[in-house]
C-alpha positions as CSV (number, residue, x, y, z in Angstrom):
1,M,96.1,82.3,84.2
2,E,98.1,82.6,87.5
3,K,101.9,82.1,86.9
4,N,101.8,78.9,88.9
5,D,99.0,77.5,86.9
6,I,101.0,78.0,83.6
7,I,104.2,76.2,84.5
8,M,102.1,73.6,86.0
9,L,100.2,73.3,82.7
10,L,103.5,73.3,80.7
11,E,105.0,70.6,82.8
12,Q,102.0,68.7,81.9
13,F,102.3,69.2,78.6
14,K,106.2,68.3,78.6
15,N,105.5,65.0,79.9
16,G,102.7,63.9,77.5
17,S,100.1,64.2,80.1
18,I,97.8,66.5,78.5
19,D,97.7,67.1,74.3
20,Q,98.5,70.6,72.4
21,E,94.3,70.7,72.0
22,E,94.3,71.0,75.8
23,V,96.7,73.2,76.5
24,I,95.2,76.1,74.3
25,K,91.7,74.7,75.8
26,K,92.7,75.8,79.2
27,L,94.6,78.5,78.1
28,T,91.5,80.5,76.5
29,S,88.9,79.4,79.0
30,E,87.5,81.4,81.6
31,H,89.6,81.3,84.4
32,V,87.2,80.5,86.9
33,D,87.8,77.1,89.6
34,D,84.0,75.9,89.5
35,L,83.3,73.8,93.0
36,G,79.9,73.2,92.4
37,F,78.7,75.9,95.1
38,A,80.9,78.6,93.8
39,M,82.8,79.8,91.1
40,I,86.2,80.9,92.2
41,D,87.4,83.7,90.0
42,T,91.3,82.7,89.5
43,S,92.5,85.5,87.2
44,R,90.9,88.4,89.3
45,F,94.4,89.9,91.0
46,R,95.8,90.4,87.3
47,R,93.2,91.6,85.9
48,T,91.9,94.4,88.8
49,G,94.8,94.5,91.3
50,V,92.3,92.5,94.2
51,P,92.2,89.3,94.2
52,E,89.2,87.0,94.9
53,V,88.1,87.6,98.4
54,I,86.0,85.3,100.8
55,Y,82.6,87.2,102.3
56,A,82.7,84.7,105.3
57,S,79.4,85.5,106.1
58,E,76.4,83.4,105.5
59,K,78.6,80.7,104.3
60,T,79.0,77.6,106.1
61,V,82.4,76.5,108.1
62,E,82.8,73.9,105.3
63,Q,81.9,76.1,102.9
64,V,84.6,78.7,103.6
65,T,87.1,75.8,104.3
66,E,87.1,74.4,101.1
67,I,87.0,77.5,99.0
68,A,90.0,78.6,101.0
69,E,92.1,75.3,100.3
70,R,91.5,75.7,97.0
71,M,92.6,79.3,96.6
72,M,95.7,78.0,98.4
73,Q,96.0,75.4,96.1
74,R,95.9,77.5,93.0
75,G,98.6,80.1,94.6
76,I,95.8,83.2,95.2
77,P,96.4,85.2,98.0
78,I,93.6,84.8,100.8
79,L,91.1,86.9,102.7
80,A,88.1,85.9,104.0
81,T,85.9,88.9,105.6
82,R,83.4,88.5,108.4
83,A,84.6,85.1,109.6
84,T,84.0,83.6,112.7
85,Q,86.5,82.0,115.3
86,E,84.9,78.3,114.3
87,M,85.8,79.0,110.8
88,Y,89.4,80.2,111.0
89,E,89.9,76.7,113.4
90,S,88.5,74.9,110.4
91,V,91.1,76.4,107.8
92,K,93.8,76.1,109.9
93,K,93.3,72.6,109.8
94,K,93.9,72.6,105.6
95,I,96.3,75.8,105.8
96,P,98.3,75.8,109.2
97,G,99.7,79.7,108.2
98,A,96.5,81.2,108.2
99,V,96.0,84.1,110.5
100,Y,92.8,85.3,112.5
101,H,92.2,89.0,113.5
102,P,89.4,88.5,116.1
103,L,88.8,92.5,115.9
104,A,88.5,92.9,112.2
105,K,87.0,89.7,111.5
106,T,89.4,88.0,108.9
107,I,91.1,85.1,108.0
108,V,94.3,86.0,106.1
109,Y,97.1,83.3,104.1
110,Q,100.0,85.3,101.6
111,T,100.8,82.8,99.2
112,I,102.7,85.7,97.0
113,D,105.1,87.8,98.5
114,M,103.6,90.9,98.4
115,P,106.0,94.2,99.3
116,K,104.5,97.3,100.7
117,T,104.1,100.2,99.5
118,E,106.3,103.2,100.5
119,S,102.8,105.7,100.5
120,Y,100.9,104.7,103.3
121,I,97.2,105.0,103.7
122,A,95.9,106.5,107.0
123,V,92.9,104.8,108.5
124,V,90.9,107.5,111.1
125,S,88.4,106.3,113.0
126,A,86.0,108.3,115.9
127,G,85.4,106.1,118.3
128,T,86.6,103.1,119.7
129,S,83.1,100.9,119.1
130,D,83.9,101.5,115.6
131,L,87.3,99.9,115.6
132,P,85.9,96.7,114.0
133,V,84.8,98.4,110.6
134,A,88.3,100.5,111.0
135,E,90.2,97.1,111.5
136,E,88.8,95.6,108.8
137,A,89.7,98.1,106.7
138,V,93.4,97.7,108.0
139,V,94.4,93.9,107.4
140,T,92.2,94.5,104.0
141,A,94.9,97.3,103.0
142,E,97.7,95.0,104.4
143,F,96.8,92.2,102.6
144,L,96.6,93.8,99.7
145,G,100.4,94.9,99.8
146,N,100.0,98.7,101.7
147,K,101.7,100.5,104.2
148,V,99.0,101.9,107.0
149,E,99.2,104.3,109.7
150,R,96.6,103.7,112.3
151,V,94.6,107.1,113.9
152,Y,91.8,105.7,117.1
153,D,89.5,107.3,119.1
154,A,89.8,111.0,117.3
155,G,86.2,111.8,116.9
156,V,84.7,115.3,117.2
157,A,83.7,115.3,120.6
158,G,87.1,115.7,121.3
159,I,88.6,117.3,118.4
160,H,91.8,118.3,119.8
161,R,92.5,114.8,119.9
162,L,92.7,114.5,116.0
163,F,94.6,118.1,115.9
164,S,97.3,115.8,117.5
165,K,97.5,113.3,115.3
166,I,97.0,115.4,112.2
167,D,100.6,115.9,110.6
168,I,100.0,111.9,110.1
169,I,97.0,111.9,108.2
170,R,98.3,114.8,105.9
171,G,101.0,112.5,105.3
172,A,98.8,109.9,104.0
173,K,98.1,109.5,100.0
174,V,94.8,108.4,100.9
175,V,92.6,108.4,103.7
176,I,89.9,106.1,104.8
177,V,87.6,107.8,107.7
178,V,85.5,105.2,109.9
179,A,82.5,106.8,112.0
180,G,79.7,106.5,113.2
181,M,77.1,108.3,115.4
182,E,76.2,111.4,113.3
183,G,79.6,110.8,110.7
184,A,80.5,114.1,111.5
185,L,84.3,112.7,111.3
186,A,84.8,112.4,107.4
187,S,83.8,116.3,106.6
188,V,86.3,117.7,109.0
189,V,88.8,115.8,108.1
190,G,87.9,117.1,104.6
191,G,88.1,120.6,105.4
192,L,91.6,119.8,107.0
193,I,93.6,117.7,103.7
194,D,94.3,117.6,100.7
195,K,94.3,114.1,99.8
196,P,91.3,112.1,98.6
197,I,89.0,110.7,101.7
198,I,87.0,107.7,101.5
199,G,84.1,107.4,104.6
200,V,82.8,104.5,106.0
201,P,80.0,104.8,107.8
202,T,79.5,102.4,110.5
203,S,76.4,100.9,112.5
204,I,77.4,102.5,116.0
205,G,74.7,105.1,117.7
206,Y,71.6,105.4,119.4
207,G,68.0,104.7,117.8
208,A,67.7,107.7,115.6
209,S,70.9,107.0,114.0
210,F,69.1,104.4,112.3
211,Q,71.9,101.3,111.9
212,G,74.7,103.5,110.2
213,L,72.0,105.5,108.3
214,S,72.6,108.5,109.4
215,A,76.2,108.8,109.4
216,L,75.8,107.5,105.7
217,L,73.7,110.1,104.9
218,S,75.9,112.9,106.7
219,M,78.9,112.0,104.9
220,L,77.0,111.4,101.4
221,N,76.2,114.9,102.1
222,S,79.7,116.3,103.1
223,C,80.4,120.0,102.2
224,A,84.2,119.1,101.8
225,S,85.6,118.4,98.6
226,G,87.5,115.0,98.1
227,V,85.0,113.0,100.4
228,S,83.7,110.2,99.0
229,V,81.4,107.0,100.8
230,V,81.2,103.5,100.3
231,N,78.3,101.8,102.2
232,I,77.7,101.0,105.9
233,N,80.0,98.8,107.9
234,N,82.0,98.4,104.9
235,G,85.7,98.7,105.6
236,F,86.9,96.0,103.2
237,G,85.0,98.2,100.3
238,A,86.9,101.7,101.3
239,A,90.6,99.8,101.6
240,C,90.4,98.2,97.9
241,Q,89.6,101.1,96.7
242,A,91.9,103.2,98.9
243,S,94.7,100.5,97.5
244,L,93.6,101.3,93.9
245,I,94.8,105.1,95.0
246,N,97.9,104.3,96.6
247,K,98.8,102.7,93.7
248,L,98.4,105.3,91.1
């Protein structure tokens, strides 16, 4: 149970609105808030270090809003990924402090003070077209309490751009590399630094890139040591993994 929930439960017991059996039942039950169409995992942050997150794609505006409002009431930090402006406008009516990041397509609302790490995650993107995925990674990593440094538009077609920022990349505890086209940037970075690298292939590219499959296979087949790979366009997943590494 989250701290706020326990305090509320104890207050209810103290004022006699619930009995001892009900307290025991709530404390030992599964930590789930059932909305009917969604079941919010209220203890995920304590268990895993990453709270329940709303994947907004294919959900209705009303569903996203109701989930976000209930999470806010339960004191759960709110991150909604792949969210639209319309979803944000609806959420903002219920949660005025919510913030929308249009490039990353994320809605964020912090219910707790999340101190930033001293070490940082570097997010490196190959091209400007990869920025929506890179920014999803940045927003997620910062939401989880990590300091982040951006190195953008540093793809292999102009490799000198990468070298001009190499000290920033080498100073990170973990590096997220976001690249479409042939996805070569993850291997290049892997051959230059001694930190774990999380490759994020994107669906950016011409026909034979097969909506990111080419970049995915290139990263999976990297000959550079220390390169792991998440799914196509999964900036969120890369940031969660990087956060866990950064906080070890």
